[in-house]
N, C-alpha and C positions, 0 to 999 in steps of 0.2 A: 429415687425422692422422697423425705419423709412425708408420710400420710400426716393431712392436719387433720384434728379433731373434727372441724364444719366442712368436710372434702364432702360432696356431691351435694351438702344442706342446701336448703331454697336459695338462690342467690336473686340481688334484686336485680329486676330487670333481662337483660342481656349480659350482664359482666362477664367476664372467663376468672376474674380470681376476686375478692374484695374482703378489708376489712372494718369490723363494727368495733367503736371506741374501744380500742387495743390498747393496754398499756403494758410494757416489760419492764422490769427491773432487775439490776444486777445486784443483788443484796438490800441491803436499804437503799438502793440511788434505782431512782425511776429514772430512766433514762428515753422511755416513748409513753407520750399521756394522751390517752381522748383520740387515737386516730382510727380515723373512717376515711376509709377511700376505696374506689374502684376503677376496674382496667376495664375497659370497653373494647371490643374483635376490632381491630383493625388501627386504631389508635396510638398514639406516640406520647406518653404522658414521662413527664422527668420532674424527679423529686429532686430539688435543689435546696443546699443547706451548708453554710460555712462550719468547717472541720470542729468533729465532737457532737454534729447537731443528732444525729441518731439515723444519718442516711443508712449505712451499711448496714447495722441493726436491723431497722425496717423490712430493708431487702432480704436478710438471712432469716425473719420472723415469716414473712411472708412465703419464702422457700419452706418451712419448717424445721429449720434447724436450731434457731432460738425460740424458746419457751415465752407465750405469752401470761402473765399476773391474771389481767382482764381483760372482757371482750371476745372476741370469735374471728375467725380467719376464716372464710369462704371461699372454697376453690372448685371450678366446674367439674362432672367426674369425667374421669379420664383428660383432664387437660395435658396437653404436650405442652414442657417448659423448656428450654433451651436458655441454657446460664454462659454467659461470660465477664469470669472474675475481673476485679480489681488490676491484678500482676499475676505472674507463673512465674517459680522460680525453677529455672533447669540446671540439674548436675550437669558441670561441663565435664565429667569425667564420664561419663556416660554418654556420647552419642545419640543421638535420634533424629530420622529424619521424618519431616513433612508429612510424609503417607502415612510411616511407621505410627505416629503422634495423633493422626486420624483414627486408627483402630483402637486406640485407647479410652474405655476399657473394653468396648464391644469392638468390635471387628468388623469392618464396614469394606463393600465389594472397591475394586478402582474405578467401576464409571461413576460410582457413586461420589468419592472422594474428589475423582479431578472434576466432577458437576458442583461441587459445594465448592472448589477452591477457586473454579473460573469464577461462580458467583460473587466472590468476594472480590475479583481483581487479580486473584494469585495462581491462575490458569497456567500448570508447566512447572510446578517450584514442587513437584513432591519430594523429588531426590535431593531437594535443599536442609541442609541441617539445621535444626530449631536454635541450637545457638549462634548461629550466623544471622537470625534474621533483625534486621531492624525492628523497633519499636511498633511503629505502622504496622508492618508487615506482621509482625508476631499477633498485634489484637485482629487482624485479619483472619489469619489462621486459628485462633481462639475463634472467631466466627463462625467462620466456616463447619468447626467442628460441631456447634453449638446447633446449627441448621442441619444437620445431617437426622438429626429425629423430627424432623418435619413440624418444629417447633408451632404451636398455634398461639405462644407469648412467651417474646425471647427479654430474658432479665439480664439487663448489661449494670456492672458496678463499677462505676468510673472508668469507662471503656479509654478513655483519652489521655488517664496520666499518664504525665512522662513527656507525651507526644509537644510539638509544637502548632503553633495557631492554623498555620494552613495545613497539617496533618489532622489536625482536629477538624477541620472545616470538611475535611475529604471524606474523614470516617463516620459522621454524621449525615453526608449525603449518602453514603454506601449504606446507611439504617435508612434512610427514607425508600432508596433504591431496591432495598430488600422486603420492606411492607410493602410496597408495590405490588412486587413481583411477587410474594408469597402469602396477603395477607394478612401476617403475624402481627399480631399487637407488640409493642413493644415499651416494657418501664425502664428507665433510665435512671442510675445514680449519679449525680453531677454535682460538683461546684464550680465548674467552668461558666465564667459569663461571657464571652467572647462571642458565642456561635447557637450554644447551646438552646439557647430558648426562640432563636428563631425554627429550629429543627424538630420543634415539638408543638404536639396539639395542644396540647395541656400542662402546665407547671405548676408542681405544689410545693410551695415554699418550706421547708421544716428547720425547726429549732427546737427538736423535745417534744411539740406539738406542732399544727400544721398551724402556721400563718395567716394564710392565706393559696387561694389555689382559682386557676381560670386558664383563661386562654394567655400568649405571651403579653401580647399588648394590654390587655386588665393587668396581669401581676406585675409588670415591669414598672406601672407606674401607684401602685400598691403600695401608701404608706408603710406597712409590715415589711415587703421587700426593701423598700429606699433604706429601714431602719436595719437591715440586716445586710447591706450590701453596698449602702450609700449609691450617690446620684452619678458617680462617674463610667458607668456600665452602658449610659445610654447612648454614644456616640458609636460606639464597637457593635452595640446592637441594629443602630439604624444603617450603618455600614455594610451589614450581615446582609439585611433585609434587602439592598441596596443589588449586592452582588446575588443575594436568593433569586430576588427577580428577573434577574437579566443573564440566569443560569444556563447554559450548552442547548435548553430544550426538551430536557428531561420531563417528565408531569411530573407534578407535588401536588397530591390529593392530602388533603385536611379535611379533616372532618367538621363539622360544626359543635361548638358544644357550649355550654350553656356559662353564661359570663357571671361569674360570681367572686364575691370572698369572703373568707371566713375570718371572724374575729378572732 
């Protein structure tokens, strides 16, 4: 993981990672303007935005991959981050098993690999070929690999891209379970509006700049959110809220957040 210029510097409150007035430019084009955010221990934060809004660029900046033109990025000293990419291209001419994949680039024990797979609902799949996995299974294996380093912060770049709506709902419920079991904070990038809102403690709407942020209920009624996504998402969100509230008895812990909007 690249070292951030602000790594180990004073962070606001108990935050794990933060951005302060960050701007990112590609040549003369400013793709992110005046971004300030933070992620606290144990919370699930989702960054929503349309295609081209700078979501993945922001994630890569927070990871230290993309340089910032202005502002600063701060990371708690020694912070362990697990990363799940948007997609993974596997060379079908070079077969690789799930077990071998989990030991790239750092070898892990059979017990550690088995425990990680069990945690994501893939117990006993070590011998499966990566090329034969469904989209949902592949995302679970990528999550298992990210969990091997016992992260304090999980960062996921559109982890349900290509999954159908039931697959999305199942994956987001898995993320909630992982948070509950491990205590890891989660920062997700998404453009999905069906279930991701209800799976989050806090939502940030991005379109080159932060349009609004707050709890899902606050953001879903914000004028800035409706300007970006329209009014047609309310039914799906309400439906998921109903299903979520009548789930199979798994506890869902949501941290209280300040409900406010940024103009």
